[in-house]
N, CA and C of each residue as an Amber inpcrd file, in Angstrom:
protein
   477
 -55.4240000 -35.6700000  21.9130000 -54.1730000 -34.9260000  22.3090000
 -54.3770000 -34.2880000  23.6590000 -53.2560000 -34.1550000  24.4730000
 -53.4080000 -33.4310000  25.7000000 -53.6010000 -31.9890000  25.4310000
 -54.1360000 -31.3100000  26.3930000 -54.3110000 -29.8800000  26.1960000
 -53.0040000 -29.1310000  26.4990000 -52.0690000 -29.8280000  27.3180000
 -50.8470000 -29.2020000  27.5790000 -49.9040000 -29.2170000  26.4340000
 -50.0330000 -30.0960000  25.4590000 -49.1800000 -30.2110000  24.3330000
 -49.7400000 -29.4560000  23.0820000 -50.9170000 -29.0260000  23.1870000
 -51.5600000 -28.2390000  22.0390000 -50.9370000 -26.8310000  22.0860000
 -50.6820000 -26.3980000  20.9710000 -50.2520000 -24.9710000  20.8180000
 -51.4730000 -24.1110000  20.3710000 -51.6400000 -23.0710000  21.0030000
 -52.8710000 -22.2340000  20.5750000 -52.5270000 -21.5170000  19.3320000
 -53.5510000 -21.0410000  18.5900000 -53.4250000 -20.2910000  17.4650000
 -52.5050000 -19.0860000  17.5960000 -52.7550000 -18.3460000  18.6580000
 -51.9950000 -17.1890000  19.0510000 -50.5660000 -17.5250000  19.3460000
 -50.2330000 -18.5770000  20.0610000 -48.8370000 -18.9920000  20.2540000
 -48.1960000 -19.4740000  19.0510000 -48.8700000 -20.0810000  18.1690000
 -48.1680000 -20.4650000  16.8570000 -47.7990000 -19.3000000  16.0360000
 -48.7650000 -18.3090000  15.9540000 -48.5050000 -17.0440000  15.1550000
 -47.3710000 -16.2610000  15.7660000 -47.3360000 -16.1850000  17.0690000
 -46.3560000 -15.3760000  17.7910000 -44.9460000 -16.0230000  17.4420000
 -44.8480000 -17.4150000  17.6480000 -43.5720000 -17.9810000  17.3520000
 -43.1140000 -17.8470000  15.8780000 -44.0790000 -17.9550000  14.8620000
 -43.8880000 -17.8770000  13.5450000 -43.4270000 -16.4150000  13.1660000
 -44.0610000 -15.4640000  13.7190000 -43.4990000 -14.0600000  13.6120000
 -42.1260000 -13.8360000  14.0840000 -41.8450000 -14.3590000  15.2630000
 -40.5390000 -14.1980000  15.8800000 -39.5240000 -14.8990000  14.9920000
 -39.8300000 -16.0640000  14.4710000 -38.8590000 -16.8460000  13.5870000
 -38.6410000 -15.9680000  12.3570000 -39.6430000 -15.4650000  11.6350000
 -39.4350000 -14.7650000  10.3900000 -38.6750000 -13.4000000  10.7530000
 -38.9110000 -12.7890000  11.8960000 -38.2550000 -11.5900000  12.2630000
 -36.7240000 -11.9320000  12.4590000 -36.4250000 -13.0530000  13.0600000
 -35.0300000 -13.4760000  13.3320000 -34.2080000 -13.6940000  11.9790000
 -34.8710000 -14.3640000  11.1110000 -34.4240000 -14.6500000   9.7350000
 -34.1100000 -13.2650000   9.0000000 -35.0680000 -12.4000000   9.0050000
 -34.9150000 -11.1460000   8.4010000 -33.6700000 -10.3920000   8.9820000
 -33.6510000 -10.3070000  10.3730000 -32.5430000  -9.6930000  11.1330000
 -31.2030000 -10.3070000  10.7210000 -31.1140000 -11.6240000  10.7560000
 -29.8380000 -12.3760000  10.2900000 -29.4490000 -11.9670000   8.8570000
 -30.5300000 -12.0540000   8.0030000 -30.2960000 -11.7260000   6.5810000
 -29.6970000 -10.3050000   6.3470000 -30.1370000  -9.2930000   7.1360000
 -29.5470000  -7.9050000   6.9340000 -28.2880000  -7.7300000   7.8790000
 -28.3020000  -8.3770000   9.1420000 -27.4040000  -8.1360000  10.0480000
 -25.9940000  -8.7630000   9.7480000 -25.8810000  -9.9010000   9.2380000
 -24.5620000 -10.6210000   8.9960000 -23.8690000  -9.8370000   7.8510000
 -24.4670000  -9.5290000   6.7530000 -23.8650000  -8.7280000   5.6980000
 -23.3810000  -7.3510000   6.1680000 -24.2700000  -6.7030000   7.0390000
 -23.8640000  -5.4340000   7.6400000 -22.6560000  -5.4680000   8.4670000
 -22.5830000  -6.4900000   9.2900000 -21.3780000  -6.6950000  10.1910000
 -20.1190000  -6.9100000   9.2640000 -20.2640000  -7.7100000   8.3600000
 -19.1410000  -8.0450000   7.4560000 -18.6520000  -6.8840000   6.6750000
 -19.6180000  -5.9860000   6.2940000 -19.2980000  -4.7140000   5.6610000
 -18.5590000  -3.7990000   6.5700000 -18.9050000  -3.7750000   7.7300000
 -18.3500000  -2.7950000   8.7220000 -16.9110000  -3.2250000   9.1470000
 -16.6870000  -4.5940000   9.5370000 -15.4690000  -4.9470000   9.9850000
 -14.5560000  -5.6170000   8.9580000 -15.0640000  -5.8180000   7.7700000
 -14.2860000  -6.4470000   6.6130000 -12.8990000  -5.8280000   6.3400000
 -12.8730000  -4.4510000   6.2100000 -11.5510000  -3.7910000   5.8970000
 -10.5560000  -3.9350000   7.0540000 -11.0200000  -4.0600000   8.2750000
 -10.1510000  -4.1940000   9.4090000  -9.5340000  -5.7140000   9.3980000
 -10.1910000  -6.5580000   8.8430000  -9.6480000  -7.9270000   8.8070000
  -8.8100000  -8.2080000   7.5350000  -8.6280000  -7.2530000   6.5500000
  -7.8800000  -7.6040000   5.5190000  -6.3560000  -7.3930000   5.8340000
  -5.5590000  -8.0490000   5.0300000  -4.1080000  -8.0060000   5.1930000
  -3.5840000  -6.4980000   5.0970000  -2.5030000  -6.2880000   5.9850000
  -1.9020000  -5.0460000   6.0330000  -1.2600000  -4.6700000   4.6180000
  -1.5110000  -3.4940000   4.1450000  -1.0560000  -3.1170000   2.8660000
   0.4540000  -2.9260000   2.8800000   1.0810000  -2.8560000   3.9260000
   2.5080000  -2.6120000   3.9910000   3.2700000  -3.8590000   3.5630000
   2.5520000  -5.0090000   3.7310000   3.2500000  -6.2420000   3.3910000
   3.1660000  -6.6210000   1.9530000   2.4130000  -5.8520000   1.1260000
   2.2620000  -6.1160000  -0.2990000   3.5450000  -5.8370000  -1.0950000
   3.8770000  -6.7580000  -2.0070000   5.0670000  -6.4290000  -2.9160000
   4.6840000  -5.7430000  -4.0910000   5.3090000  -4.6230000  -4.4200000
   5.1070000  -3.7710000  -5.5950000   6.0950000  -4.1150000  -6.5530000
   5.8260000  -4.6840000  -7.7370000   6.7710000  -5.1220000  -8.7510000
   7.2300000  -3.9430000  -9.5280000   8.6260000  -3.6960000  -9.6360000
   9.1660000  -2.5260000 -10.3060000   9.5900000  -2.9030000 -11.8160000
  10.3110000  -4.0120000 -11.8280000  10.7240000  -4.4060000 -13.1750000
  11.9760000  -5.2050000 -13.0800000  12.5980000  -5.4080000 -14.2060000
  13.9210000  -6.2640000 -14.3760000  15.1090000  -5.6900000 -13.6680000
  15.7750000  -6.4390000 -12.9110000  16.9730000  -5.9580000 -12.1610000
  18.0420000  -5.6480000 -13.2280000  18.0400000  -6.1830000 -14.3430000
  19.0200000  -6.0640000 -15.4030000  19.0110000  -4.5600000 -15.9640000
  17.8660000  -3.8350000 -15.7300000  17.8120000  -2.3910000 -16.1410000
  18.6950000  -1.4200000 -15.2850000  18.9850000  -1.8690000 -14.1770000
  19.8040000  -0.9530000 -13.2100000  21.2580000  -1.0760000 -13.5710000
  21.8390000   0.0160000 -14.0200000  23.2740000   0.1580000 -14.2790000
  24.0540000   0.1000000 -13.0780000  25.2080000  -0.3880000 -12.9350000
  26.1360000  -0.3380000 -11.7200000  26.3610000   1.2230000 -11.4430000
  26.0980000   1.6150000 -10.1390000  26.4920000   2.9580000  -9.7070000
  25.5980000   4.0610000 -10.2780000  24.5360000   3.8270000 -10.9810000
  23.7360000   4.7580000 -11.5540000  22.3110000   4.5300000 -11.1610000
  21.6420000   5.4540000 -10.3150000  20.2760000   5.3280000 -10.0120000
  19.3610000   5.2040000 -11.1460000  18.5120000   4.2950000 -11.1090000
  17.5600000   4.0920000 -12.3660000  16.1520000   4.4150000 -11.8150000
  15.4260000   5.1790000 -12.6510000  14.0430000   5.5840000 -12.1770000
  13.0930000   4.5300000 -12.6680000  12.1960000   3.9330000 -11.7800000
  11.1460000   3.0430000 -12.1760000   9.8350000   3.7110000 -11.8640000
   8.8430000   3.6190000 -12.6320000   7.5530000   4.2060000 -12.4510000
   6.5440000   3.0660000 -12.4150000   5.7070000   3.0340000 -11.4260000
   4.6470000   1.9930000 -11.2390000   3.4470000   2.6880000 -10.8300000
   2.2640000   2.0660000 -11.3120000   0.9930000   2.5610000 -10.9010000
   0.4390000   1.5200000  -9.7970000  -0.0060000   2.1120000  -8.6260000
  -0.3780000   1.2870000  -7.5020000  -1.7730000   1.6970000  -7.0410000
  -2.6160000   0.6050000  -6.8610000  -3.9330000   0.8470000  -6.3370000
  -3.9350000   0.8150000  -4.8540000  -4.3850000   1.7880000  -4.1460000
  -4.4460000   1.7530000  -2.6900000  -5.8630000   1.7560000  -2.2420000
  -6.1960000   0.8080000  -1.3690000  -7.4980000   0.6290000  -0.9190000
  -7.6600000   1.1130000   0.5910000  -8.4240000   2.1230000   0.8680000
  -8.7110000   2.5420000   2.2590000 -10.1060000   2.3830000   2.5070000
 -10.3870000   1.3530000   3.3090000 -11.7320000   0.9340000   3.4890000
 -12.4390000   0.4260000   2.3570000 -13.3260000   1.2050000   1.8020000
 -14.0350000   0.7360000   0.4510000 -13.6230000   1.7450000  -0.6620000
 -12.7120000   2.5920000  -0.4520000 -12.3250000   3.5660000  -1.3860000
 -11.0380000   3.1010000  -2.0150000 -11.0070000   3.0870000  -3.4130000
  -9.8020000   2.6740000  -4.0830000  -9.2380000   3.7850000  -4.8830000
  -7.9820000   4.0910000  -4.5330000  -7.3080000   5.1770000  -5.2680000
  -6.1800000   4.7130000  -6.1050000  -5.8300000   5.2550000  -7.2410000
  -4.7820000   4.9080000  -8.0020000  -3.6670000   5.9770000  -7.9940000
  -2.4420000   5.6060000  -7.7220000  -1.4910000   6.6630000  -7.7520000
  -0.1810000   6.0190000  -8.4100000   0.6170000   7.0240000  -8.9010000
   1.8580000   6.6480000  -9.5940000   3.0820000   6.8140000  -8.6690000
   3.7940000   5.7450000  -8.3980000   5.0750000   5.7830000  -7.6830000
   6.2650000   5.8430000  -8.5050000   7.2940000   6.7390000  -8.1420000
   8.5070000   6.7830000  -8.9090000   9.5520000   6.4240000  -7.9100000
  10.3720000   5.3450000  -8.2430000  11.4240000   4.9200000  -7.2850000
  12.6810000   4.9190000  -8.0390000  13.7510000   5.3170000  -7.3280000
  15.0990000   5.3150000  -7.9140000  15.6430000   4.0510000  -7.2520000
  16.2660000   3.1730000  -8.1750000  16.9540000   1.8730000  -7.6970000
  18.3560000   1.9870000  -8.1490000  19.3490000   1.6680000  -6.9860000
  20.7380000   1.7790000  -7.2700000  21.4140000   0.5530000  -6.8860000
  22.4860000   0.1710000  -7.3990000  23.3410000  -0.9920000  -7.0190000
  24.7290000  -0.7130000  -7.4460000  25.6040000  -1.2860000  -6.5640000
  27.1150000  -1.0850000  -6.7600000  27.7210000  -2.4130000  -7.2820000
  27.0050000  -3.4150000  -6.8970000  27.5030000  -4.7850000  -7.2720000
  26.6470000  -5.6590000  -8.0630000  25.5010000  -5.3090000  -8.3200000
  24.5270000  -6.1650000  -9.2040000  23.6950000  -7.1660000  -8.2750000
  24.0630000  -7.2060000  -6.9710000  23.3410000  -8.1590000  -6.2140000
  22.5400000  -7.4910000  -5.0460000  23.1600000  -6.4380000  -4.5450000
  22.4170000  -5.6240000  -3.4280000  21.9290000  -4.3540000  -4.0360000
  20.5660000  -4.1440000  -3.7870000  19.9160000  -2.9030000  -4.3960000
  19.3840000  -2.1020000  -3.2100000  19.3440000  -0.8190000  -3.5200000
  18.7780000   0.1980000  -2.6950000  17.7310000   0.9540000  -3.5130000
  16.5130000   1.0510000  -2.8700000  15.4560000   1.7950000  -3.5280000
  15.1300000   3.0660000  -2.6340000  14.9980000   4.1010000  -3.3860000
  14.7020000   5.4070000  -2.6800000  13.3990000   6.0320000  -3.4520000
  12.6170000   6.8220000  -2.6210000  11.6080000   7.5580000  -3.2930000
  12.2230000   8.7940000  -4.0220000  11.5000000   9.2710000  -5.0220000
  11.9940000  10.4320000  -5.7240000  11.2760000  11.6440000  -5.2010000
  10.7200000  11.6430000  -3.9990000   9.8950000  12.6930000  -3.4150000
  10.7690000  13.3290000  -2.3760000  11.0320000  14.6890000  -2.5040000
  11.7440000  15.4140000  -1.6280000  11.0990000  15.4280000  -0.3080000
  11.9150000  15.3590000   0.8590000  11.4110000  15.3320000   2.1800000
  11.0600000  16.6860000   2.7110000  11.4060000  17.6860000   1.9260000
  11.0190000  19.0940000   2.4130000   9.5460000  19.3460000   2.1630000
   9.1730000  19.5310000   0.9170000   7.7530000  19.8390000   0.5770000
   7.0950000  18.8620000  -0.4080000   7.7770000  17.7950000  -0.7040000
   7.1780000  16.8090000  -1.5750000   7.3880000  16.9240000  -3.0910000
   8.3260000  17.7980000  -3.4440000   8.6870000  18.0550000  -4.8960000
   9.4270000  16.7570000  -5.3890000   9.4050000  16.6050000  -6.6200000
  10.0930000  15.4650000  -7.3220000  11.5110000  15.8460000  -7.4040000
  12.3850000  14.8460000  -7.0440000  13.8240000  15.0700000  -7.2250000
  14.3080000  14.3280000  -8.4760000  15.3800000  14.7600000  -9.0840000
  15.9350000  14.0900000 -10.2410000  17.3930000  13.7890000 -10.1180000
  17.9000000  12.8300000 -10.8630000  19.3010000  12.4400000 -10.6770000
  20.0980000  13.2920000 -11.7730000  21.0770000  14.0220000 -11.1500000
  21.9950000  14.7420000 -12.1240000  23.3590000  14.0520000 -12.2090000
  23.4560000  13.2060000 -13.3330000  24.4930000  12.3160000 -13.5870000
  25.8450000  12.9610000 -13.5210000  26.0800000  14.1980000 -14.1370000
  27.4630000  14.7980000 -14.1750000  27.8030000  15.2840000 -12.6990000
  26.9710000  15.6160000 -11.8440000  27.2560000  15.9140000 -10.4420000
  27.1880000  14.7110000  -9.4080000  26.6160000  13.6700000  -9.9810000
  26.3860000  12.4600000  -9.1560000  25.5980000  12.8140000  -7.8000000
  24.4360000  13.4050000  -8.0230000  23.6190000  13.7590000  -6.8360000
  22.2230000  13.9690000  -7.2900000  21.3000000  13.8940000  -6.3200000
  19.8530000  14.1120000  -6.6620000  19.6180000  15.6640000  -6.3410000
  18.7910000  16.2660000  -7.1760000  18.5590000  17.6600000  -6.9690000
  17.0880000  17.8560000  -6.9260000  16.6530000  18.7320000  -6.0010000
  15.2370000  19.1040000  -5.8670000  15.1160000  20.5190000  -6.4040000
  14.5390000  20.7450000  -7.4380000  14.4200000  22.2350000  -8.0170000
  13.6330000  23.1470000  -7.3110000  12.7070000  22.7270000  -6.4250000
  11.8490000  23.6320000  -5.6730000  12.5300000  24.6750000  -4.8750000
  13.4060000  24.0400000  -3.9430000  14.1640000  24.8620000  -3.0220000
  15.6760000  24.5560000  -2.9620000  16.1810000  24.0540000  -3.9920000
  17.4990000  23.6660000  -4.2010000  18.0540000  22.7090000  -3.2040000
  17.1850000  21.6950000  -2.8980000  17.6720000  20.5790000  -1.9990000
  18.5110000  19.6550000  -2.8190000  19.6900000  19.1930000  -2.1770000
  20.6150000  18.3590000  -2.8090000  20.9020000  17.1250000  -1.8770000
  20.7870000  15.9770000  -2.5650000  20.9670000  14.7210000  -1.8860000
  22.1530000  13.9580000  -2.5610000  22.8810000  13.1240000  -1.7550000
  23.9920000  12.2660000  -2.4010000  23.3920000  11.0560000  -3.0340000
  24.1830000  10.2420000  -3.6300000  23.7110000   9.0090000  -4.2980000
  22.9280000   8.0090000  -3.4410000  23.1830000   8.2070000  -2.0720000
  22.5220000   7.2670000  -1.1990000  21.2690000   7.8950000  -0.6570000
  20.9270000   9.2150000  -1.0310000  19.7000000   9.8580000  -0.6200000
  19.8690000  10.6180000   0.6490000  21.1270000  10.8420000   1.1220000
  21.3830000  11.6110000   2.2560000  21.3080000  13.0550000   1.9080000
  21.0390000  13.8830000   2.8240000  20.9260000  15.3910000   2.4540000
  22.3960000  15.9390000   2.4750000  22.6550000  16.6910000   1.3640000
  23.9370000  17.4050000   1.2770000  23.7190000  18.8690000   1.6770000
  22.7530000  19.4460000   1.0350000  22.4710000  20.9450000   1.4010000
  21.0110000  21.1950000   1.1010000  20.5980000  22.3690000   1.4890000
  19.2270000  22.8030000   1.3450000  18.3630000  22.6030000   2.5460000
  16.9840000  22.7110000   2.3380000  16.1320000  22.6790000   3.4420000
  15.5720000  21.3020000   3.7840000  15.7950000  20.2710000   2.9370000
  15.2100000  18.9840000   3.4650000  15.6280000  18.5500000   4.7780000
  14.7370000  18.2080000   5.5600000  14.9060000  17.8040000   7.0750000
  15.5830000  16.4100000   7.2810000  15.3600000  15.5190000   6.2550000
  15.8840000  14.1350000   6.3250000  16.1740000  13.5930000   4.9900000
  16.8070000  12.3330000   4.9920000  17.1660000  11.6810000   3.7180000
  15.8370000  11.2540000   2.9730000  16.1280000  10.9580000   1.6870000
  14.9790000  10.4190000   0.8690000  14.5200000   9.0440000   1.6270000
  13.1980000   8.8980000   1.4310000  12.5490000   7.6250000   2.0000000
  13.1630000   6.4820000   1.2550000  13.3160000   5.3320000   1.9640000
  13.8000000   4.0520000   1.3740000  12.7970000   3.0530000   1.5480000
  12.9230000   2.0710000   0.6450000  12.1100000   0.9350000   0.5860000
  12.9800000  -0.4480000   0.6980000  12.3740000  -1.3580000   1.2630000
  13.1090000  -2.7410000   1.3920000  12.9230000  -3.3040000  -0.0790000
  14.0340000  -3.8490000  -0.6210000  13.9820000  -4.3400000  -1.9560000
  14.1310000  -5.8960000  -1.9370000  13.3330000  -6.5250000  -2.8180000
  13.3170000  -7.9690000  -2.8920000  13.5970000  -8.3500000  -4.3740000
  14.5230000  -9.2640000  -4.6100000  14.7930000  -9.6720000  -5.9160000
  14.4760000 -11.1430000  -6.1400000  13.5570000 -11.5260000  -7.0340000
  13.1520000 -12.8770000  -7.2800000  12.9870000 -13.0940000  -8.7830000
  13.7880000 -14.0500000  -9.1740000  13.8670000 -14.4410000 -10.6670000
  14.2710000 -13.2600000 -11.5360000  15.1480000 -12.4100000 -10.9710000
  15.6070000 -11.3000000 -11.8450000  14.7080000 -10.0400000 -11.8590000
  13.6320000 -10.1870000 -11.0760000  12.6100000  -9.0730000 -10.9250000
  12.7870000  -8.2890000  -9.6700000  12.7360000  -7.0060000  -9.7860000
  12.8800000  -6.1510000  -8.4760000  11.3950000  -5.8640000  -8.0050000
  11.2550000  -5.8860000  -6.6720000  10.0990000  -5.4790000  -6.0870000
  10.4100000  -4.8120000  -4.7890000   9.5750000  -3.9750000  -4.3580000
   9.6690000  -3.2510000  -3.1220000   8.4450000  -3.7000000  -2.1410000
   8.7600000  -3.6190000  -0.8150000   7.7030000  -3.8950000   0.1180000
   6.9490000  -2.7030000   0.4820000   5.6510000  -2.7480000   0.4320000
   4.8520000  -1.6720000   0.7590000   4.8570000  -0.5570000  -0.3120000
   5.2340000   0.5610000   0.0310000   5.1540000   1.7690000  -0.9910000
   4.3510000   2.8360000  -0.3970000
């Protein structure tokens, strides 16, 4: 063999150490990068459909309360929370979904059937059947959700 093509012992060991170091770096580096940027690449949570239940449960003109448990994932932390949503329809085809959380301080509102309005007991906030403020300290109407109806099942977008 030519002397130019021969690899010295020192050169061989140097290249071997660099190759092993590169493999170790890739072995730790690729999962670390995936761990760091993985949550940013996931689908936006606002596009998730949250299933409420059967549309047939909602009586015409009367807000019906649906309760669902939702898992929210923030990065690597998963929290479970209960959502309470009032759903109302006047014709059985078009549905309106509203939060039951008062926009003043976050107290729970309830439907008062004989007065046909939502009432917040914390500071006497009153909302009409569409969630608009009638009286009291709430600064804005009840939060609304986009409703989807598929195969007789109600779902809201996001939550």
